[in-house]
C-alpha positions in Angstrom: -36.6 22.5 7.5 -34.7 22.0 10.4 -37.3 22.8 13.1 -39.5 20.5 10.7 -37.2 17.6 11.5 -36.9 18.3 14.9 -40.6 17.9 15.4 -40.9 14.7 13.4 -37.8 13.4 15.7 -39.7 14.2 19.0 -42.8 12.2 17.6 -41.3 9.2 15.8 -38.8 7.6 17.9 -36.0 5.0 16.1 -33.7 2.9 18.0 -31.0 0.6 16.8 -31.7 -2.9 16.6 -28.8 -5.4 18.3 -27.2 -7.1 15.5 -25.7 -9.5 18.3 -28.9 -10.8 18.7 -28.7 -12.6 15.5 -27.3 -16.2 16.4 -25.7 -16.4 12.6 -22.8 -14.2 11.4 -22.8 -12.5 7.7 -26.7 -12.2 7.5 -28.7 -9.2 6.4 -30.1 -8.6 9.8 -32.4 -5.7 11.0 -30.6 -2.5 10.9 -32.9 -0.2 13.1 -36.3 0.1 14.4 -38.6 3.1 13.3 -41.6 3.9 15.4 -44.3 5.0 13.2 -46.8 7.8 14.9 -50.1 8.2 12.9 -50.2 11.9 14.0 -46.9 12.5 12.1 -47.2 10.3 9.2 -51.1 9.2 8.7 -50.5 8.0 5.5 -47.1 7.0 3.5 -46.1 5.6 0.4 -45.2 7.6 -2.7 -47.2 5.6 -5.2 -50.3 6.7 -3.5 -49.4 9.5 -1.1 -47.4 12.8 -1.0 -45.1 11.8 1.9 -43.6 8.4 2.7 -41.2 7.3 5.9 -38.0 9.0 7.0 -35.6 6.5 5.3 -32.1 7.2 4.3 -30.7 5.8 1.2 -30.7 2.6 0.9 -33.0 1.9 3.6 -35.9 -0.7 2.9 -39.3 -1.4 4.7 -40.4 -4.8 3.5 -44.2 -5.6 4.0 -46.2 -8.5 2.9 -49.7 -8.3 2.0 -52.9 -10.8 2.2 -51.9 -13.8 4.2 -51.8 -15.8 6.4 -51.5 -18.8 4.0 -50.0 -21.6 5.6 -48.0 -23.2 2.4 -46.5 -19.9 1.3 -46.2 -17.6 4.7 -44.2 -20.3 6.4 -41.7 -20.2 3.7 -41.6 -16.3 3.6 -41.3 -16.4 7.4 -38.2 -19.1 7.2 -36.7 -17.0 4.5 -36.8 -13.8 6.9 -35.5 -15.9 10.0 -32.4 -17.1 7.9 -31.2 -13.5 7.4 -32.4 -12.3 10.8 -34.8 -9.9 9.3 -38.1 -8.4 10.2 -41.0 -7.2 8.2 -44.6 -6.1 8.5 -47.5 -8.7 7.4 -50.8 -6.9 6.4 -53.4 -9.8 7.3 -56.8 -10.0 5.7 -58.9 -11.3 8.5 -60.9 -13.7 7.4 -57.3 -15.7 6.4 -56.2 -14.4 10.2 -59.1 -16.1 11.4 -58.7 -19.3 10.1 -54.9 -19.7 10.6 -54.4 -18.1 14.3 -51.5 -20.5 14.8 -49.7 -18.4 11.9 -50.5 -15.2 13.2 -49.0 -16.0 16.5 -46.2 -17.2 14.9 -45.4 -14.1 12.8 -45.7 -12.0 15.9 -43.8 -14.4 18.0 -41.1 -13.8 15.5 -41.0 -10.2 16.3 -42.4 -8.9 12.9 -45.2 -6.4 13.1 -48.9 -7.0 11.9 -51.1 -4.7 9.9 -54.6 -4.9 8.8 -56.0 -5.5 5.4 -59.4 -5.8 5.6 -61.8 -8.9 6.5 -62.1 -10.2 2.7 -59.8 -7.9 0.7 -62.8 -6.1 -1.4 -61.8 -2.6 -3.4 -63.1 -0.4 -0.8 -63.9 2.5 -2.7 -66.4 0.4 -4.6 -68.1 -0.1 -1.4 -71.0 2.1 0.4 -69.1 3.8 3.3 -71.1 1.3 6.0 -69.9 -1.6 4.4 -66.6 -0.5 3.8 -65.9 0.6 7.5 -67.4 -3.0 8.3 -64.8 -4.5 6.3 -62.1 -2.7 8.4 -63.7 -3.4 11.7 -64.4 -7.0 11.0 -60.8 -7.3 9.7 -59.3 -5.6 12.7 -61.2 -7.6 15.3 -60.5 -11.0 13.3 -56.4 -10.0 13.5 -56.7 -8.8 17.0 -58.7 -12.3 18.0 -56.3 -14.4 16.4 -53.1 -12.5 18.0 -54.9 -12.3 21.8 -57.7 -14.6 22.1 -61.7 -14.3 21.9 -61.2 -11.8 25.2 -58.8 -9.3 23.8 -59.7 -7.0 20.9 -57.7 -3.8 21.6 -57.5 -2.4 18.4 -53.6 -1.9 19.3 -52.2 -3.3 15.8 -52.3 0.2 14.6 -51.4 -0.2 10.6 -53.5 -0.7 7.7 -53.4 -1.0 3.8 -55.9 -0.5 1.5 -56.5 -3.5 -0.9 -55.4 -2.2 -4.3 -54.3 1.2 -2.3 -58.1 2.0 -3.0 -58.4 4.4 -0.4 -61.2 7.3 0.0 -60.7 10.7 1.6 -63.6 9.7 4.0 -61.8 6.3 5.2 -58.6 7.8 5.6 -60.0 10.3 7.9 -61.9 7.3 9.8 -58.4 5.5 10.0 -56.7 8.9 11.1 -59.2 9.6 13.6 -58.5 5.9 15.3 -54.5 7.2 15.0 -54.1 4.0 12.7 -51.3 5.1 10.1 -52.1 3.9 6.4 -49.4 2.4 4.5 -49.2 2.5 0.5 -45.8 1.4 -1.1 -42.9 3.2 -2.6 -42.4 0.0 -5.1 -43.4 -3.6 -5.8 -42.6 -6.4 -7.4 -46.1 -6.9 -9.2 -46.1 -10.4 -8.0 -49.9 -10.1 -8.4 -48.6 -11.3 -12.2 -47.5 -14.8 -12.9 -44.1 -14.8 -13.4 -40.7 -17.2 -12.8 -38.8 -16.5 -9.5 -35.9 -14.8 -11.4 -38.0 -12.7 -13.3 -39.6 -10.9 -10.2 -36.3 -10.8 -8.4 -34.7 -8.8 -11.6 -38.1 -6.7 -11.7 -37.7 -5.8 -8.0 -34.3 -5.4 -8.3 -34.5 -2.9 -11.2 -37.0 -1.0 -9.2 -35.1 -0.6 -6.0 -32.0 0.5 -7.7 -34.1 3.4 -9.5 -35.9 4.4 -6.4 -32.7 3.7 -4.0 -35.0 3.2 -0.7 -38.4 2.7 0.3 -41.2 0.6 1.4 -41.4 -2.6 -0.7 -44.7 -4.3 -1.2 -44.9 -7.9 -1.5 -47.3 -10.7 -1.0 -46.9 -13.8 1.3 -49.7 -15.9 -0.6 -47.5 -16.0 -3.7 -45.2 -19.1 -4.6 -43.0 -16.9 -6.9 -42.3 -14.6 -4.2 -41.8 -17.2 -1.5 -39.0 -18.9 -4.0 -37.7 -15.3 -5.1 -37.2 -14.0 -1.4 -33.9 -15.7 -0.3 -32.3 -14.5 -3.3 -33.4 -10.8 -3.0 -32.4 -10.8 1.0 -28.9 -12.0 -0.2 -28.9 -8.9 -3.3 -29.7 -6.5 -0.1 -26.9 -7.9 1.9 -24.2 -8.1 -0.9 -25.4 -4.4 -2.0 -25.3 -2.7 1.1 -29.2 -2.0 1.8 -30.4 -2.0 5.3 -33.5 -3.4 6.8 -35.6 -0.8 8.9 -38.2 -2.7 10.9 -41.7 -0.6 11.5 -43.7 -0.4 14.5 -46.7 1.4 16.1 -45.3 4.5 18.3 -46.3 3.7 21.6 -49.1 6.0 23.4 -48.4 9.0 25.3 -49.2 7.1 28.8 -46.2 4.5 27.5 -42.7 5.2 27.8 -41.3 5.7 24.5 -37.6 5.3 25.5 -35.3 2.2 24.1 -32.5 1.1 26.3 
């Protein structure tokens, strides 16, 4: 076990976030940054896979799917900024193409970006070629929204399957590209219509049961945008820590955080 921990430590670099960077005192803040290497953690999230990220008790990773959607994504970003919290946004390529300014705004605020296909189909229901086209077109649209038409580098190395509907063949394709696939450890079920107070109660109950984990939310949902400030306050008041995940740098890049 000790050797295994040393192995993971050698390929998954972590660094403490600098709390002083937040201009507001008494905020939740981002506790630390976790660089995720797809070789060590190709598939994470206990709802779908046998392993998850190496999180301590009361550490959570906030993730948002299906955006960008101007009306609600901007509210999500404002709530995160108010608490100096960083999250990961899994973008639908079609929406990213339609809203490049918001994609750039997400990145400029320091959040991580992942891919969520071109138009959000259930990939396990498509043939292999069509599924890969959905993945590739989504990646291209997200990268173009981020970097412009002349830069499509496939540098954003996180992916989440719509509906968590992966297949072994598609997982192998993503693994071969060194793209880490995210499931989740818990979620708010915000695809169901409910009042913000109900959603808050549900996610709090699930988090108290799990104790830590990757949390799935949707930045396209008005009820989630309304709920999020209270959830962040709950995390702060109850001693939870925010972990910001980023892709591990390549071998040719330095991985030292000073």
